[in-house]
BAKOL-652923 format. One record per residue (C-alpha): residue number from 0; residue in one letter; x, y, z. Coordinates in steps of 0.5 Angstrom, whole numbers. Example, Ala and Ser with C-alpha at 12.3 -4.5 7.8 and 13.67 -1.06 7.14 Angstrom:
+-----+------+-------+-------+-------+
:  nr : rest :     u :     v :     w :
+-----+------+-------+-------+-------+
:   0 :    A :    25 :    -9 :    16 :
:   1 :    S :    27 :    -2 :    14 :
+-----+------+-------+-------+-------+
! end
This chain:
+-----+------+-------+-------+-------+
:  nr : rest :     u :     v :     w :
+-----+------+-------+-------+-------+
:   0 :    M :     0 :     0 :     0 :
:   1 :    I :     3 :     7 :    -2 :
:   2 :    N :     3 :    12 :     3 :
:   3 :    S :    -1 :    18 :     0 :
:   4 :    D :     3 :    23 :     5 :
:   5 :    H :     9 :    21 :     1 :
:   6 :    K :    11 :    26 :    -4 :
:   7 :    A :    14 :    24 :   -10 :
:   8 :    S :    21 :    26 :   -12 :
:   9 :    V :    22 :    30 :   -18 :
:  10 :    Y :    29 :    29 :   -22 :
:  11 :    E :    31 :    35 :   -26 :
:  12 :    L :    35 :    32 :   -33 :
:  13 :    P :    42 :    35 :   -34 :
:  14 :    E :    42 :    40 :   -40 :
:  15 :    K :    44 :    37 :   -46 :
:  16 :    K :    50 :    41 :   -49 :
:  17 :    N :    50 :    42 :   -57 :
:  18 :    T :    56 :    38 :   -59 :
:  19 :    F :    55 :    39 :   -66 :
:  20 :    P :    60 :    43 :   -70 :
:  21 :    I :    58 :    50 :   -73 :
:  22 :    D :    63 :    53 :   -78 :
:  23 :    A :    65 :    60 :   -78 :
:  24 :    V :    59 :    65 :   -80 :
:  25 :    I :    61 :    70 :   -85 :
:  26 :    K :    57 :    77 :   -86 :
:  27 :    A :    59 :    82 :   -92 :
:  28 :    E :    56 :    89 :   -91 :
:  29 :    V :    57 :    95 :   -96 :
:  30 :    S :    57 :   103 :   -94 :
:  31 :    D :    51 :   107 :   -96 :
:  32 :    D :    55 :   110 :  -102 :
:  33 :    F :    57 :   103 :  -104 :
:  34 :    L :    64 :   105 :  -104 :
:  35 :    T :    67 :   101 :   -98 :
:  36 :    A :    65 :    93 :   -97 :
:  37 :    W :    67 :    90 :   -90 :
:  38 :    L :    67 :    83 :   -88 :
:  39 :    I :    65 :    80 :   -81 :
:  40 :    I :    67 :    73 :   -79 :
:  41 :    E :    64 :    70 :   -73 :
:  42 :    P :    69 :    64 :   -70 :
:  43 :    P :    67 :    57 :   -71 :
:  44 :    V :    64 :    53 :   -65 :
:  45 :    N :    65 :    46 :   -63 :
:  46 :    G :    71 :    45 :   -68 :
:  47 :    G :    67 :    48 :   -74 :
:  48 :    A :    71 :    50 :   -80 :
:  49 :    P :    74 :    56 :   -80 :
:  50 :    P :    73 :    61 :   -86 :
:  51 :    T :    75 :    58 :   -93 :
:  52 :    L :    76 :    62 :   -99 :
:  53 :    E :    70 :    60 :  -102 :
:  54 :    A :    66 :    62 :   -96 :
:  55 :    L :    69 :    69 :   -96 :
:  56 :    R :    68 :    69 :  -104 :
:  57 :    K :    61 :    67 :  -103 :
:  58 :    A :    59 :    72 :   -98 :
:  59 :    L :    62 :    77 :  -102 :
:  60 :    A :    58 :    75 :  -108 :
:  61 :    G :    51 :    75 :  -103 :
:  62 :    K :    52 :    82 :  -103 :
:  63 :    R :    54 :    83 :  -110 :
:  64 :    I :    61 :    86 :  -108 :
:  65 :    V :    65 :    85 :  -115 :
:  66 :    Y :    70 :    91 :  -115 :
:  67 :    G :    76 :    93 :  -111 :
:  68 :    I :    76 :    87 :  -107 :
:  69 :    N :    83 :    86 :  -104 :
:  70 :    E :    85 :    79 :  -106 :
:  71 :    K :    91 :    79 :  -101 :
:  72 :    K :    87 :    80 :   -95 :
:  73 :    L :    82 :    75 :   -97 :
:  74 :    L :    88 :    70 :   -97 :
:  75 :    D :    91 :    73 :   -91 :
:  76 :    L :    84 :    72 :   -87 :
:  77 :    V :    84 :    64 :   -90 :
:  78 :    K :    91 :    63 :   -87 :
:  79 :    N :    90 :    68 :   -80 :
:  80 :    P :    82 :    69 :   -79 :
:  81 :    V :    80 :    75 :   -75 :
:  82 :    Y :    74 :    74 :   -72 :
:  83 :    N :    68 :    79 :   -69 :
:  84 :    Q :    72 :    85 :   -73 :
:  85 :    R :    69 :    89 :   -78 :
:  86 :    I :    75 :    88 :   -84 :
:  87 :    E :    75 :    93 :   -90 :
:  88 :    I :    75 :    88 :   -96 :
:  89 :    A :    74 :    92 :  -102 :
:  90 :    R :    74 :    99 :  -104 :
:  91 :    G :    71 :   103 :  -110 :
:  92 :    V :    73 :   109 :  -114 :
:  93 :    A :    69 :   115 :  -113 :
:  94 :    E :    67 :   119 :  -119 :
:  95 :    V :    71 :   126 :  -120 :
:  96 :    N :    67 :   132 :  -123 :
:  97 :    G :    70 :   136 :  -128 :
:  98 :    V :    74 :   142 :  -127 :
:  99 :    D :    70 :   149 :  -130 :
: 100 :    A :    74 :   152 :  -135 :
: 101 :    A :    78 :   158 :  -133 :
: 102 :    Y :    80 :   164 :  -137 :
: 103 :    E :    86 :   170 :  -136 :
: 104 :    L :    85 :   177 :  -139 :
: 105 :    K :    92 :   179 :  -142 :
: 106 :    F :    89 :   187 :  -141 :
: 107 :    N :    86 :   191 :  -136 :
: 108 :    P :    79 :   191 :  -137 :
: 109 :    I :    78 :   196 :  -131 :
: 110 :    K :    81 :   203 :  -132 :
: 111 :    D :    82 :   206 :  -125 :
: 112 :    L :    83 :   213 :  -129 :
: 113 :    K :    89 :   215 :  -124 :
: 114 :    P :    94 :   220 :  -126 :
: 115 :    K :   101 :   217 :  -128 :
: 116 :    V :   107 :   218 :  -123 :
: 117 :    R :   113 :   220 :  -127 :
: 118 :    E :   120 :   217 :  -125 :
: 119 :    D :   122 :   223 :  -121 :
: 120 :    G :   115 :   222 :  -117 :
: 121 :    T :   111 :   228 :  -120 :
: 122 :    I :   104 :   227 :  -122 :
: 123 :    D :   102 :   227 :  -129 :
: 124 :    Y :    95 :   229 :  -129 :
: 125 :    Q :    94 :   229 :  -137 :
: 126 :    C :    96 :   221 :  -137 :
: 127 :    L :    90 :   217 :  -135 :
: 128 :    D :    92 :   211 :  -140 :
: 129 :    I :    84 :   210 :  -141 :
: 130 :    V :    86 :   207 :  -148 :
: 131 :    E :    89 :   200 :  -148 :
: 132 :    N :    92 :   199 :  -155 :
: 133 :    V :    93 :   193 :  -159 :
: 134 :    V :    96 :   190 :  -165 :
: 135 :    K :    94 :   185 :  -170 :
: 136 :    D :    95 :   178 :  -167 :
: 137 :    Q :    96 :   180 :  -160 :
: 138 :    L :    95 :   175 :  -155 :
: 139 :    L :    88 :   178 :  -151 :
: 140 :    C :    86 :   172 :  -147 :
: 141 :    T :    88 :   165 :  -145 :
: 142 :    I :    83 :   160 :  -144 :
: 143 :    T :    84 :   153 :  -140 :
: 144 :    P :    78 :   149 :  -142 :
: 145 :    E :    74 :   145 :  -138 :
: 146 :    T :    75 :   138 :  -136 :
: 147 :    P :    70 :   132 :  -137 :
: 148 :    G :    72 :   129 :  -130 :
: 149 :    T :    73 :   122 :  -129 :
: 150 :    E :    69 :   116 :  -128 :
: 151 :    G :    68 :   112 :  -121 :
: 152 :    M :    66 :   105 :  -120 :
: 153 :    T :    62 :   102 :  -114 :
: 154 :    V :    64 :    96 :  -110 :
: 155 :    T :    58 :    93 :  -113 :
: 156 :    G :    61 :    94 :  -120 :
: 157 :    V :    56 :   100 :  -122 :
: 158 :    K :    59 :   106 :  -126 :
: 159 :    L :    59 :   113 :  -123 :
: 160 :    Y :    59 :   118 :  -128 :
: 161 :    P :    62 :   125 :  -126 :
: 162 :    K :    59 :   132 :  -128 :
: 163 :    R :    63 :   135 :  -134 :
: 164 :    G :    66 :   142 :  -132 :
: 165 :    K :    63 :   148 :  -134 :
: 166 :    P :    65 :   151 :  -141 :
: 167 :    A :    68 :   158 :  -141 :
: 168 :    P :    63 :   164 :  -143 :
: 169 :    I :    63 :   167 :  -150 :
: 170 :    L :    68 :   171 :  -150 :
: 171 :    L :    69 :   173 :  -157 :
: 172 :    G :    67 :   180 :  -159 :
: 173 :    N :    68 :   184 :  -165 :
: 174 :    N :    75 :   183 :  -169 :
: 175 :    T :    78 :   178 :  -165 :
: 176 :    Y :    79 :   170 :  -166 :
: 177 :    F :    81 :   164 :  -163 :
: 178 :    N :    87 :   160 :  -164 :
: 179 :    K :    87 :   153 :  -167 :
: 180 :    D :    85 :   149 :  -161 :
: 181 :    N :    81 :   155 :  -158 :
: 182 :    T :    86 :   156 :  -152 :
: 183 :    E :    87 :   163 :  -154 :
: 184 :    I :    84 :   169 :  -156 :
: 185 :    R :    88 :   174 :  -161 :
: 186 :    S :    86 :   181 :  -164 :
: 187 :    L :    84 :   181 :  -171 :
: 188 :    I :    86 :   188 :  -173 :
: 189 :    D :    90 :   194 :  -170 :
: 190 :    G :    86 :   198 :  -165 :
: 191 :    H :    84 :   198 :  -158 :
: 192 :    V :    81 :   193 :  -153 :
: 193 :    E :    76 :   193 :  -149 :
: 194 :    F :    72 :   188 :  -144 :
: 195 :    I :    64 :   190 :  -146 :
: 196 :    N :    58 :   186 :  -143 :
: 197 :    G :    63 :   180 :  -142 :
: 198 :    R :    66 :   180 :  -149 :
: 199 :    I :    73 :   182 :  -151 :
: 200 :    T :    72 :   187 :  -157 :
: 201 :    V :    77 :   190 :  -161 :
: 202 :    S :    75 :   197 :  -165 :
: 203 :    D :    79 :   201 :  -170 :
: 204 :    T :    76 :   207 :  -168 :
: 205 :    F :    76 :   210 :  -161 :
: 206 :    Y :    70 :   215 :  -159 :
: 207 :    V :    70 :   221 :  -154 :
: 208 :    K :    63 :   223 :  -152 :
: 209 :    N :    65 :   230 :  -149 :
: 210 :    N :    72 :   234 :  -149 :
: 211 :    V :    79 :   231 :  -149 :
: 212 :    D :    81 :   234 :  -142 :
: 213 :    H :    82 :   232 :  -135 :
: 214 :    S :    77 :   227 :  -135 :
: 215 :    T :    80 :   223 :  -141 :
: 216 :    G :    88 :   225 :  -141 :
: 217 :    N :    92 :   225 :  -147 :
: 218 :    L :    90 :   220 :  -152 :
: 219 :    N :    94 :   215 :  -156 :
: 220 :    V :    90 :   210 :  -160 :
: 221 :    N :    93 :   205 :  -166 :
: 222 :    G :    86 :   206 :  -170 :
: 223 :    N :    82 :   212 :  -171 :
: 224 :    I :    79 :   217 :  -166 :
: 225 :    I :    73 :   221 :  -166 :
: 226 :    V :    72 :   227 :  -161 :
: 227 :    R :    65 :   229 :  -160 :
: 228 :    G :    67 :   235 :  -156 :
: 229 :    N :    73 :   240 :  -156 :
: 230 :    V :    81 :   238 :  -155 :
: 231 :    K :    82 :   243 :  -149 :
: 232 :    T :    89 :   247 :  -148 :
: 233 :    G :    95 :   243 :  -146 :
: 234 :    F :    92 :   236 :  -148 :
: 235 :    S :    94 :   231 :  -154 :
: 236 :    V :    91 :   227 :  -159 :
: 237 :    E :    95 :   222 :  -163 :
: 238 :    A :    92 :   216 :  -167 :
: 239 :    K :    95 :   212 :  -172 :
: 240 :    G :    89 :   212 :  -177 :
: 241 :    N :    85 :   218 :  -177 :
: 242 :    I :    83 :   224 :  -173 :
: 243 :    E :    76 :   227 :  -173 :
: 244 :    V :    74 :   233 :  -168 :
: 245 :    L :    67 :   236 :  -168 :
: 246 :    G :    69 :   242 :  -163 :
: 247 :    T :    75 :   246 :  -163 :
: 248 :    V :    82 :   244 :  -162 :
: 249 :    E :    85 :   249 :  -157 :
: 250 :    N :    92 :   250 :  -156 :
: 251 :    A :    93 :   243 :  -156 :
: 252 :    K :    97 :   237 :  -160 :
: 253 :    L :    94 :   233 :  -166 :
: 254 :    K :    98 :   227 :  -169 :
: 255 :    A :    95 :   223 :  -174 :
: 256 :    G :    98 :   217 :  -179 :
: 257 :    G :    92 :   218 :  -183 :
: 258 :    N :    87 :   224 :  -185 :
: 259 :    I :    85 :   230 :  -180 :
: 260 :    T :    78 :   233 :  -180 :
: 261 :    L :    76 :   239 :  -176 :
: 262 :    R :    69 :   241 :  -176 :
: 263 :    R :    71 :   247 :  -173 :
: 264 :    G :    78 :   249 :  -173 :
: 265 :    T :    85 :   249 :  -169 :
: 266 :    N :    88 :   255 :  -165 :
: 267 :    G :    95 :   256 :  -162 :
: 268 :    S :    96 :   248 :  -163 :
: 269 :    E :   101 :   244 :  -167 :
: 270 :    V :    98 :   239 :  -172 :
: 271 :    F :   101 :   233 :  -176 :
: 272 :    C :    97 :   230 :  -181 :
: 273 :    G :   100 :   224 :  -185 :
: 274 :    G :    94 :   224 :  -190 :
: 275 :    N :    89 :   229 :  -192 :
: 276 :    F :    87 :   235 :  -188 :
: 277 :    N :    80 :   238 :  -188 :
: 278 :    G :    78 :   244 :  -183 :
: 279 :    R :    74 :   250 :  -182 :
: 280 :    F :    80 :   255 :  -180 :
: 281 :    I :    87 :   255 :  -178 :
: 282 :    E :    90 :   260 :  -173 :
: 283 :    N :    96 :   261 :  -169 :
: 284 :    S :    98 :   254 :  -171 :
: 285 :    N :   104 :   250 :  -173 :
: 286 :    V :   101 :   245 :  -178 :
: 287 :    I :   104 :   239 :  -182 :
: 288 :    I :   100 :   236 :  -188 :
: 289 :    K :   103 :   230 :  -192 :
: 290 :    G :    97 :   230 :  -197 :
: 291 :    S :    92 :   235 :  -199 :
: 292 :    A :    89 :   240 :  -195 :
: 293 :    R :    82 :   244 :  -195 :
: 294 :    T :    80 :   250 :  -190 :
: 295 :    E :    76 :   256 :  -190 :
: 296 :    Y :    82 :   261 :  -188 :
: 297 :    I :    89 :   261 :  -185 :
: 298 :    M :    91 :   266 :  -180 :
: 299 :    D :    98 :   267 :  -177 :
: 300 :    S :   100 :   260 :  -178 :
: 301 :    D :   106 :   256 :  -181 :
: 302 :    V :   103 :   251 :  -185 :
: 303 :    R :   107 :   246 :  -189 :
: 304 :    C :   102 :   242 :  -194 :
: 305 :    G :   105 :   236 :  -199 :
: 306 :    K :   100 :   237 :  -204 :
: 307 :    N :    95 :   242 :  -206 :
: 308 :    L :    92 :   247 :  -201 :
: 309 :    E :    85 :   250 :  -202 :
: 310 :    I :    82 :   255 :  -198 :
: 311 :    V :    75 :   256 :  -200 :
: 312 :    G :    68 :   259 :  -197 :
: 313 :    S :    65 :   266 :  -195 :
: 314 :    Y :    71 :   268 :  -191 :
: 315 :    A :    77 :   265 :  -195 :
: 316 :    R :    83 :   268 :  -194 :
: 317 :    F :    91 :   267 :  -192 :
: 318 :    Y :    95 :   272 :  -188 :
: 319 :    G :   101 :   272 :  -183 :
: 320 :    G :   106 :   267 :  -182 :
: 321 :    S :   108 :   262 :  -188 :
: 322 :    L :   106 :   257 :  -192 :
: 323 :    V :   110 :   251 :  -196 :
: 324 :    V :   105 :   247 :  -201 :
: 325 :    G :   108 :   242 :  -205 :
: 326 :    G :   102 :   243 :  -211 :
: 327 :    D :    98 :   248 :  -212 :
: 328 :    F :    95 :   253 :  -208 :
: 329 :    T :    88 :   256 :  -209 :
: 330 :    C :    86 :   262 :  -205 :
: 331 :    P :    81 :   268 :  -206 :
: 332 :    I :    85 :   273 :  -201 :
: 333 :    I :    92 :   273 :  -200 :
: 334 :    G :    95 :   278 :  -195 :
: 335 :    S :    92 :   284 :  -192 :
: 336 :    P :    91 :   291 :  -193 :
: 337 :    S :    95 :   293 :  -187 :
: 338 :    G :   101 :   289 :  -191 :
: 339 :    I :   102 :   284 :  -186 :
: 340 :    K :   108 :   279 :  -188 :
: 341 :    T :   106 :   273 :  -191 :
: 342 :    I :   110 :   268 :  -194 :
: 343 :    I :   108 :   263 :  -199 :
: 344 :    E :   112 :   258 :  -203 :
: 345 :    V :   109 :   253 :  -208 :
: 346 :    G :   112 :   247 :  -212 :
: 347 :    T :   116 :   242 :  -207 :
: 348 :    D :   114 :   237 :  -202 :
: 349 :    S :   116 :   240 :  -195 :
: 350 :    S :   118 :   233 :  -193 :
: 351 :    I :   123 :   232 :  -199 :
: 352 :    L :   126 :   239 :  -198 :
: 353 :    E :   127 :   237 :  -190 :
: 354 :    R :   130 :   231 :  -193 :
: 355 :    Q :   134 :   234 :  -198 :
: 356 :    Q :   137 :   239 :  -192 :
: 357 :    E :   138 :   233 :  -187 :
: 358 :    I :   142 :   230 :  -192 :
: 359 :    E :   146 :   236 :  -194 :
: 360 :    N :   148 :   237 :  -187 :
: 361 :    N :   150 :   230 :  -186 :
: 362 :    L :   154 :   229 :  -192 :
: 363 :    P :   160 :   234 :  -189 :
: 364 :    K :   159 :   230 :  -182 :
: 365 :    L :   160 :   224 :  -186 :
: 366 :    Q :   166 :   226 :  -190 :
: 367 :    K :   169 :   229 :  -183 :
: 368 :    Q :   168 :   222 :  -180 :
: 369 :    L :   172 :   218 :  -186 :
: 370 :    Q :   178 :   223 :  -186 :
: 371 :    S :   179 :   221 :  -178 :
: 372 :    L :   178 :   214 :  -179 :
: 373 :    R :   183 :   214 :  -185 :
: 374 :    L :   188 :   218 :  -181 :
: 375 :    L :   187 :   212 :  -175 :
: 376 :    I :   188 :   207 :  -180 :
: 377 :    S :   194 :   209 :  -183 :
: 378 :    L :   197 :   210 :  -176 :
: 379 :    L :   195 :   203 :  -174 :
: 380 :    M :   198 :   200 :  -181 :
: 381 :    Q :   205 :   203 :  -179 :
: 382 :    Y :   205 :   200 :  -173 :
: 383 :    Q :   203 :   193 :  -176 :
: 384 :    E :   209 :   194 :  -181 :
: 385 :    A :   213 :   195 :  -176 :
: 386 :    G :   211 :   189 :  -172 :
: 387 :    R :   209 :   193 :  -166 :
: 388 :    L :   201 :   192 :  -166 :
: 389 :    D :   199 :   189 :  -160 :
: 390 :    D :   192 :   186 :  -158 :
: 391 :    E :   189 :   192 :  -156 :
: 392 :    K :   192 :   196 :  -163 :
: 393 :    R :   190 :   190 :  -167 :
: 394 :    E :   183 :   190 :  -164 :
: 395 :    R :   182 :   198 :  -165 :
: 396 :    L :   185 :   197 :  -173 :
: 397 :    E :   179 :   192 :  -174 :
: 398 :    N :   174 :   196 :  -171 :
: 399 :    A :   177 :   202 :  -175 :
: 400 :    L :   176 :   198 :  -182 :
: 401 :    Y :   169 :   196 :  -180 :
: 402 :    N :   167 :   203 :  -178 :
: 403 :    Y :   170 :   206 :  -184 :
: 404 :    S :   166 :   201 :  -189 :
: 405 :    M :   160 :   203 :  -185 :
: 406 :    V :   161 :   210 :  -186 :
: 407 :    E :   163 :   210 :  -193 :
: 408 :    S :   157 :   206 :  -195 :
: 409 :    L :   152 :   211 :  -192 :
: 410 :    Y :   156 :   217 :  -195 :
: 411 :    E :   155 :   213 :  -202 :
: 412 :    S :   148 :   212 :  -200 :
: 413 :    E :   146 :   219 :  -198 :
: 414 :    S :   150 :   222 :  -204 :
: 415 :    R :   145 :   218 :  -209 :
: 416 :    E :   139 :   219 :  -205 :
: 417 :    L :   141 :   227 :  -206 :
: 418 :    E :   142 :   226 :  -213 :
: 419 :    Q :   135 :   223 :  -214 :
: 420 :    I :   132 :   228 :  -210 :
: 421 :    H :   135 :   234 :  -214 :
: 422 :    E :   132 :   230 :  -220 :
: 423 :    K :   125 :   229 :  -217 :
: 424 :    I :   125 :   236 :  -216 :
: 425 :    R :   127 :   238 :  -223 :
: 426 :    V :   122 :   233 :  -226 :
: 427 :    K :   116 :   234 :  -222 :
: 428 :    G :   116 :   242 :  -224 :
: 429 :    Y :   113 :   247 :  -219 :
: 430 :    G :   106 :   249 :  -217 :
: 431 :    R :   102 :   255 :  -218 :
: 432 :    I :    98 :   260 :  -214 :
: 433 :    K :    91 :   261 :  -216 :
: 434 :    C :    88 :   268 :  -213 :
: 435 :    A :    81 :   270 :  -215 :
: 436 :    R :    81 :   276 :  -212 :
: 437 :    T :    87 :   280 :  -209 :
: 438 :    I :    94 :   279 :  -207 :
: 439 :    Y :    96 :   284 :  -202 :
: 440 :    P :   103 :   288 :  -201 :
: 441 :    G :   107 :   285 :  -196 :
: 442 :    T :   106 :   278 :  -199 :
: 443 :    V :   113 :   274 :  -201 :
: 444 :    I :   112 :   269 :  -207 :
: 445 :    K :   117 :   263 :  -208 :
: 446 :    I :   116 :   258 :  -213 :
: 447 :    G :   122 :   254 :  -214 :
: 448 :    P :   128 :   258 :  -215 :
: 449 :    A :   125 :   265 :  -216 :
: 450 :    A :   122 :   269 :  -211 :
: 451 :    I :   118 :   276 :  -211 :
: 452 :    T :   115 :   281 :  -206 :
: 453 :    I :   108 :   284 :  -208 :
: 454 :    T :   109 :   291 :  -208 :
: 455 :    E :   102 :   293 :  -211 :
: 456 :    P :    96 :   289 :  -210 :
: 457 :    L :    95 :   284 :  -216 :
: 458 :    H :    88 :   282 :  -218 :
: 459 :    N :    85 :   275 :  -221 :
: 460 :    V :    91 :   272 :  -222 :
: 461 :    V :    95 :   266 :  -223 :
: 462 :    L :   102 :   266 :  -221 :
: 463 :    Y :   107 :   260 :  -224 :
: 464 :    L :   114 :   259 :  -226 :
: 465 :    S :   117 :   259 :  -233 :
: 466 :    D :   124 :   260 :  -235 :
: 467 :    G :   127 :   261 :  -228 :
: 468 :    M :   122 :   267 :  -227 :
: 469 :    I :   115 :   268 :  -224 :
: 470 :    H :   110 :   270 :  -229 :
: 471 :    Q :   102 :   271 :  -228 :
: 472 :    Y :    96 :   271 :  -232 :
: 473 :    P :    89 :   273 :  -231 :
: 474 :    M :    85 :   267 :  -227 :
: 475 :    Y :    79 :   268 :  -232 :
+-----+------+-------+-------+-------+
! end
């Protein structure tokens, strides 16, 4: 019989341990930007297998990691496993965006209008350098082109495409051009360069909206220049091309390689015109004109005109000062009733006369140089014949012989040029003076080698040279 008060004994079975081997567990992770991959290896249990190369590759393949795998590190992990750590195993390549194009201007696009400081430290308030001259084919800008960038690759084998750099802005303006590879911008013409609305522009004409004064400083341009106002006292305007002034030139300087047009005129100024001149009046000025000229009156001025000069208009006249004209001179009133001394010389280009005078002054100097060199050479040759020519004297002899040859060549060249000038003057002949109204006493007329002084008024005459004398005949 079983005692009901007896409590049954409870036996707890011992925990059964897992004795099965578990191989190493391999996990792969990829960064958010897919440029880095890691392996995490959990160690084997109960004698499970360590990581194998095949298992490592299988874990990478499970995450589609195919690019930038560190094969050496994979082999190292097989030989010397590292557990429970994040191990970088693959690295991709980030894309590199392209670089924007860049450009460098080879001129100053911004004019600060500061007066120039002279070498002695004083300030030249008339030099503001507002014009930047350039010549044909001059370099104005260099351009570094944009780059396309470099492609990248994720560890999963996906290409990463870069952004291409921005190209340079459109810089090409009027009268400019690119070189062959579009890395340079150069000038197509002689002129002045400006940076207008983001473009490089070269113009052959520079415009002055108002006066040439302290707001502009002196002006010097490679092309043409148009002044809409006056050229004020003490300032100068120089152009390789033409000059046009709508106002008056007052005690200033003008120099043009081409034509000069003065809508009004010039007073108290110095003017050089390489082409033709057209102006309303010339007063108290020194004027040199290589071409022909046309004006309404000339007063108390010294004018040299290479070709024909014509004075026309309601107040057309010339008196006071001197006039040298290469061709014909036409003017209705010459001189004045008060007998102001007025000198006119026609028939020879003033530039030819200047060159003739220059050569005639230079030839005696060259002769003197030749004589001195001959004496020196003769003395040094005597030293040489006596065997007393040391190195210093030998060098002096060589220099003397060379200089003699050069001076002799120049003397012969200028002598031939002088003969050509004489022949040119003889063949060309001389111009005429045409006066439709009156030539007043006090006027001196020179035509070629002949000269006369007017003592009685001459009316409606043409004066010309014949047989070495000045003759006249009625103009109409």
